[in-house]
C-alpha positions as CSV (number, residue, x, y, z in Angstrom):
1,M,-76.1,-65.8,64.7
2,T,-73.0,-68.0,65.2
3,S,-71.3,-69.1,61.9
4,S,-71.0,-72.8,61.1
5,S,-67.2,-72.5,61.2
6,A,-67.4,-71.0,64.7
7,V,-69.7,-73.9,65.8
8,Y,-67.3,-76.5,64.4
9,S,-64.3,-74.8,66.1
10,A,-66.0,-74.6,69.5
11,L,-67.9,-78.0,69.5
12,A,-65.5,-80.3,67.6
13,P,-63.6,-81.1,70.9
14,Y,-67.0,-82.4,72.2
15,G,-67.6,-84.6,69.2
16,W,-69.4,-82.3,66.7
17,D,-69.1,-83.6,63.1
18,D,-70.8,-83.4,59.7
19,E,-73.5,-85.9,60.7
20,W,-74.5,-84.0,63.7
21,A,-74.5,-80.8,61.7
22,D,-76.8,-82.4,59.1
23,A,-79.2,-83.6,61.8
24,F,-79.3,-80.2,63.3
25,T,-80.2,-78.4,60.1
26,P,-83.9,-78.1,60.7
27,Y,-83.2,-76.4,64.1
28,A,-80.6,-74.1,62.7
29,T,-83.2,-72.6,60.3
30,E,-85.2,-71.7,63.4
31,G,-82.3,-69.9,65.0
32,L,-81.7,-72.5,67.7
33,L,-78.2,-73.2,69.1
34,P,-76.6,-76.6,68.9
35,G,-74.9,-77.8,72.0
36,R,-73.9,-80.9,74.0
37,V,-75.3,-81.7,77.5
38,V,-72.4,-81.9,79.9
39,R,-74.5,-82.3,83.1
40,V,-78.1,-82.7,84.1
41,D,-79.4,-81.7,87.5
42,R,-82.9,-81.1,88.9
43,G,-84.8,-80.4,85.7
44,Q,-82.0,-78.3,84.2
45,C,-78.8,-79.0,82.3
46,D,-75.5,-77.5,81.5
47,V,-75.0,-77.3,77.7
48,V,-71.7,-76.4,76.0
49,T,-72.4,-74.2,73.0
50,A,-70.3,-72.2,70.6
51,G,-70.8,-69.2,72.8
52,G,-69.9,-71.0,76.0
53,T,-71.7,-73.1,78.6
54,V,-75.4,-72.2,79.3
55,R,-77.8,-73.4,82.0
56,A,-81.0,-74.5,80.3
57,D,-84.3,-75.8,81.4
58,T,-85.3,-79.3,80.2
59,A,-89.1,-79.2,81.0
60,F,-90.0,-78.7,77.3
61,V,-88.7,-82.2,76.4
62,T,-89.3,-84.1,79.7
63,P,-92.1,-86.6,79.0
64,H,-93.3,-89.3,81.3
65,D,-91.1,-91.8,79.5
66,P,-87.7,-91.9,81.4
67,M,-86.1,-93.2,78.2
68,R,-86.8,-89.8,76.4
69,V,-85.5,-87.4,79.0
70,V,-82.5,-85.3,78.2
71,C,-79.3,-86.9,79.5
72,T,-75.6,-86.3,79.6
73,G,-74.1,-86.8,76.2
74,D,-77.1,-85.7,74.3
75,W,-76.8,-83.2,71.4
76,V,-79.6,-80.6,71.8
77,A,-81.2,-77.6,70.2
78,V,-81.3,-74.7,72.7
79,E,-83.8,-71.8,72.6
80,E,-82.0,-68.7,74.0
81,G,-85.2,-66.6,74.2
82,G,-86.4,-68.1,77.5
83,N,-85.4,-67.1,81.0
84,P,-83.6,-69.3,81.6
85,P,-82.9,-70.7,78.1
86,Y,-84.5,-74.0,77.4
87,V,-83.8,-77.2,75.4
88,R,-86.3,-77.5,72.5
89,A,-85.3,-81.0,71.4
90,Y,-82.4,-83.5,71.4
91,L,-81.0,-85.0,68.3
92,P,-81.5,-88.8,67.5
93,R,-79.1,-90.8,69.7
94,R,-76.4,-92.9,68.0
95,T,-76.0,-95.0,71.1
96,A,-77.5,-95.1,74.6
97,F,-76.4,-96.8,77.8
98,V,-79.6,-98.0,79.6
99,R,-80.3,-100.0,82.7
100,S,-83.6,-101.0,84.3
101,T,-84.9,-98.9,87.2
102,S,-86.0,-100.3,90.6
103,S,-89.6,-99.4,89.9
104,K,-92.2,-102.1,89.8
105,R,-92.8,-101.3,86.1
106,S,-89.1,-101.9,85.4
107,D,-88.7,-98.8,83.3
108,G,-85.5,-98.2,81.5
109,Q,-83.2,-95.4,82.8
110,I,-80.8,-93.9,80.3
111,L,-77.4,-93.1,81.9
112,A,-75.4,-91.7,78.9
113,A,-76.0,-91.0,75.2
114,N,-73.9,-91.0,72.1
115,V,-71.1,-93.1,73.7
116,D,-68.4,-94.8,71.6
117,H,-66.6,-96.6,74.4
118,A,-68.0,-98.0,77.7
119,V,-65.1,-98.2,80.2
120,V,-66.0,-100.6,82.9
121,A,-63.8,-99.9,86.0
122,V,-63.1,-102.9,88.3
123,S,-61.1,-102.4,91.4
124,L,-58.3,-104.8,92.2
125,A,-58.5,-103.7,95.9
126,V,-61.2,-106.3,96.4
127,D,-61.9,-109.8,95.0
128,L,-63.0,-109.9,91.4
129,D,-66.7,-110.3,90.9
130,L,-66.8,-111.8,87.4
131,G,-70.6,-112.0,87.4
132,R,-70.8,-108.3,87.9
133,V,-68.3,-107.7,85.1
134,E,-70.5,-109.8,82.8
135,R,-73.5,-107.8,83.7
136,F,-71.8,-104.5,82.9
137,L,-70.6,-105.9,79.6
138,A,-74.0,-107.0,78.6
139,L,-75.4,-103.5,79.1
140,A,-72.3,-102.0,77.3
141,W,-72.7,-104.2,74.2
142,E,-76.4,-103.6,74.1
143,S,-75.8,-99.8,74.1
144,G,-73.9,-100.0,70.8
145,A,-70.6,-98.9,72.4
146,Q,-67.4,-100.8,72.4
147,P,-66.7,-102.1,76.0
148,V,-63.3,-101.8,77.6
149,V,-62.5,-103.3,81.1
150,V,-60.0,-101.4,83.2
151,L,-58.7,-103.2,86.3
152,T,-58.0,-100.2,88.5
153,K,-55.6,-99.9,91.4
154,A,-53.2,-102.4,89.7
155,D,-50.4,-101.0,91.9
156,L,-52.0,-102.9,94.8
157,V,-51.1,-106.2,93.1
158,T,-47.4,-106.2,93.5
159,D,-46.8,-109.6,91.9
160,P,-46.8,-109.3,88.1
161,V,-47.6,-113.0,87.7
162,T,-50.7,-112.6,89.9
163,L,-51.7,-109.5,87.9
164,S,-51.4,-111.3,84.6
165,H,-53.6,-114.1,86.0
166,L,-56.3,-111.6,87.0
167,V,-56.2,-109.9,83.6
168,R,-56.5,-113.4,81.9
169,D,-59.5,-114.3,84.1
170,V,-61.3,-111.2,83.0
171,E,-60.3,-111.7,79.4
172,N,-61.9,-115.2,79.5
173,T,-65.0,-113.5,80.9
174,A,-65.0,-110.7,78.3
175,P,-64.5,-112.2,74.8
176,G,-63.6,-109.5,72.3
177,V,-63.1,-106.8,74.9
178,P,-59.7,-105.1,75.7
179,V,-58.7,-105.7,79.3
180,L,-56.2,-103.3,80.9
181,G,-54.4,-103.3,84.3
182,V,-54.2,-99.6,85.2
183,S,-52.8,-97.6,88.1
184,A,-53.8,-94.0,88.2
185,H,-51.5,-93.5,91.1
186,C,-48.4,-94.8,89.4
187,G,-49.4,-94.1,85.8
188,D,-49.1,-97.7,84.7
189,G,-51.4,-98.5,81.7
190,L,-52.6,-94.9,81.3
191,D,-51.0,-94.3,77.9
192,V,-52.8,-97.4,76.4
193,L,-56.1,-96.3,77.9
194,R,-55.6,-92.7,76.6
195,A,-55.0,-94.1,73.1
196,L,-58.2,-96.2,73.3
197,V,-60.5,-93.3,74.5
198,G,-58.7,-90.6,72.6
199,G,-61.3,-90.6,69.8
200,G,-65.0,-90.3,70.4
201,T,-66.9,-90.3,73.6
202,S,-66.3,-92.7,76.5
203,V,-68.3,-93.3,79.6
204,L,-66.8,-94.5,82.9
205,L,-68.9,-97.2,84.7
206,G,-68.5,-99.2,87.8
207,Q,-69.3,-99.5,91.5
208,S,-68.5,-96.9,94.1
209,G,-64.9,-97.2,95.1
210,A,-63.8,-98.6,91.8
211,G,-61.6,-95.5,91.3
212,K,-63.5,-93.9,88.4
213,S,-63.0,-90.3,89.6
214,T,-59.3,-90.9,90.2
215,L,-59.0,-92.4,86.7
216,A,-60.9,-89.5,85.2
217,N,-58.5,-87.0,86.9
218,A,-55.5,-89.0,85.6
219,L,-56.9,-88.9,82.0
220,I,-57.7,-85.2,82.2
221,G,-54.4,-84.3,83.8
222,E,-55.9,-82.3,86.7
223,D,-58.1,-82.8,89.7
224,V,-61.5,-81.9,88.3
225,M,-63.4,-84.7,90.1
226,D,-63.6,-85.0,93.9
227,V,-62.0,-88.1,95.2
228,R,-62.5,-89.9,98.5
229,A,-60.8,-93.1,99.8
230,A,-62.7,-96.3,99.7
231,R,-63.6,-98.0,103.0
232,D,-60.9,-100.3,104.2
233,V,-63.3,-102.9,105.4
234,D,-64.9,-103.7,102.0
235,G,-63.3,-101.4,99.4
236,K,-66.7,-99.7,98.8
237,G,-66.8,-96.0,98.0
238,R,-69.0,-93.2,99.2
239,H,-70.6,-91.9,96.0
240,T,-68.2,-89.0,95.6
241,T,-69.6,-88.4,92.1
242,T,-73.4,-87.7,92.3
243,T,-74.1,-86.6,88.7
244,R,-72.9,-87.6,85.3
245,N,-70.3,-85.1,84.0
246,L,-69.0,-84.8,80.5
247,L,-65.5,-83.5,80.1
248,A,-63.2,-82.9,77.1
249,L,-59.9,-84.7,77.3
250,P,-56.8,-82.6,76.5
251,G,-55.4,-85.2,74.1
252,G,-58.7,-85.6,72.3
253,G,-61.9,-87.4,73.0
254,V,-64.7,-86.9,75.6
255,L,-65.2,-88.6,78.9
256,I,-68.4,-89.0,80.9
257,D,-67.9,-89.8,84.6
258,T,-70.8,-91.4,86.4
259,P,-71.8,-92.1,90.0
260,G,-71.1,-95.5,91.4
261,L,-73.8,-98.0,90.3
262,R,-75.0,-100.3,93.1
263,G,-77.8,-101.8,91.0
264,V,-77.1,-102.8,87.4
265,G,-80.3,-104.2,86.1
266,L,-80.6,-105.4,82.6
267,Y,-83.1,-103.7,80.3
268,D,-84.0,-105.5,77.0
269,A,-80.4,-106.6,76.6
270,E,-80.8,-109.9,74.7
271,S,-78.1,-109.2,72.1
272,G,-75.8,-107.8,74.8
273,V,-76.0,-111.0,76.8
274,G,-75.4,-113.0,73.7
275,Q,-72.2,-111.2,72.9
276,V,-70.9,-111.5,76.5
277,F,-71.5,-115.3,76.3
278,A,-70.7,-115.7,72.6
279,E,-69.1,-119.2,73.2
280,I,-72.3,-120.5,74.8
281,E,-74.4,-119.1,72.0
282,E,-72.2,-120.9,69.5
283,L,-72.4,-124.1,71.4
284,A,-76.2,-123.8,71.6
285,E,-76.4,-123.9,67.9
286,R,-75.2,-127.6,68.0
287,C,-77.9,-128.6,70.6
288,R,-80.4,-131.2,69.4
289,F,-83.4,-128.9,70.3
290,H,-83.5,-125.3,69.2
291,D,-85.2,-124.3,72.5
292,C,-82.7,-126.2,74.7
293,A,-82.5,-124.8,78.2
294,H,-79.1,-126.5,78.7
295,E,-80.2,-128.3,81.8
296,S,-81.0,-132.0,81.3
297,E,-82.1,-132.2,77.7
298,P,-80.6,-135.0,75.6
299,G,-78.1,-133.9,73.0
300,C,-77.2,-130.6,74.7
301,A,-73.9,-129.4,73.4
302,V,-73.6,-126.8,76.1
303,R,-73.9,-129.4,78.9
304,A,-71.4,-131.6,77.0
305,A,-68.9,-128.7,77.0
306,V,-69.3,-128.3,80.7
307,D,-68.9,-132.0,81.4
308,G,-65.8,-132.1,79.2
309,G,-64.2,-129.1,81.0
310,E,-64.4,-126.9,77.9
311,L,-66.9,-124.5,79.5
312,P,-66.8,-123.4,83.2
313,V,-69.9,-124.1,85.3
314,R,-69.7,-120.5,86.6
315,R,-70.1,-119.1,83.1
316,L,-73.2,-121.3,82.3
317,E,-74.8,-120.3,85.6
318,S,-74.1,-116.7,85.0
319,Y,-75.5,-116.9,81.5
320,R,-78.7,-118.6,82.7
321,K,-79.2,-115.9,85.4
322,L,-78.8,-113.0,83.0
323,V,-81.0,-114.6,80.3
324,R,-83.8,-115.3,82.9
325,E,-83.5,-111.7,84.2
326,N,-83.7,-110.2,80.8
327,Q,-86.7,-112.3,79.8
328,W,-88.5,-111.3,82.9
329,I,-87.8,-107.6,82.3
330,V,-89.0,-107.8,78.7
331,A,-92.0,-109.9,79.7
332,K,-93.2,-107.2,82.1
333,T,-94.0,-105.0,79.1
334,D,-95.0,-107.8,76.7
335,A,-98.1,-109.8,77.7
336,R,-97.6,-112.4,75.0
337,L,-94.0,-113.2,76.0
338,R,-95.1,-113.2,79.7
339,A,-97.6,-115.9,78.9
340,E,-95.1,-117.9,76.9
341,I,-92.6,-117.8,79.8
342,R,-95.2,-119.0,82.3
343,R,-96.2,-121.9,79.9
344,D,-92.6,-122.8,79.6
345,W,-92.1,-122.8,83.4
346,K,-95.2,-125.0,83.8
347,R,-94.0,-127.4,81.2
348,K,-90.5,-127.7,82.8
349,G,-92.1,-128.1,86.2
350,A,-94.3,-130.9,84.9
351,E,-91.4,-132.6,83.3
352,G,-89.4,-132.4,86.5
353,R,-92.3,-133.9,88.5
354,A,-92.7,-136.7,86.0
355,A,-89.0,-137.5,86.2
356,M,-89.1,-137.6,90.0
357,R,-92.1,-140.0,89.9
358,A,-90.3,-142.2,87.5
359,K,-87.3,-142.3,89.8
360,Q,-89.5,-143.1,92.8
361,G,-91.1,-145.9,90.8
362,R,-87.7,-147.4,90.1
363,W,-86.8,-147.1,93.8
364,A,-90.0,-148.8,95.0
């Protein structure tokens, strides 16, 4: 049986600490091995243990609930007696990055577990999509991780003034979030990013073509991830990375690279949305009505901020969109909330029709 000191020595680079050791105690008494999942593929996973990386079956802990399947970043208890070895259980997750699936049931899909930093990669080779950045940030905040936005391919923006404006635009979209302009090709900004992700576990998120794999190679210091050029016509990538891979960084910390995400659906991310749009939430506290929809209600502090130029219209529209989407996702699994939303829609529809009839009466 591997000694506890040998376990610490082997697994510390992957994030093993006293809290994980305490959580693993019941499994240690059964002779199971602790390890961290570095890759999941077709019902099996690669697990790094004190004795090396083993290929283990996950069928023992794969329920119908997709939120409870083993995923990259999990700390697990491995039973070596099977052929192949199998994962008996995973330890309670500290954080989890979750998005909704495309199924009609809108199940949650867990993308990475036990993450400290969520690095959102945004390519400067194409026009900034601030709405997509806000969507990624909502999921990142909801996961419990600290978001970081990395504007990749910064070397393509040759004018430093233009680059600073782009960084500022994203900073205004991401209150409380570090925003870095980085060029993996030239090395610009990499030292700052290494310092940010040098402790704990970080997950790289973004669309295909955002330069995640190139960034991962730059942080690791060698070409461990396959890289392909993005299409010239639209800057989109070709899904070079097809699985989520966990890698130990040479300077400390752990990195999880992920496939490009085309769909980034919210999944019960109310608090995450609130943090992304913190200024709107603060303004809403001054609205006359506590259930103000910030549309045409009297005494709406949010609309007043828009009219006064304090709050961009785009931010309010994006906020409304994500709030509605999140409410709908939650309502699909909550009959009471679903009924409340329908009643609210009917009330607003009736109010709108009444207002239109009143206008028509004045015009007559």
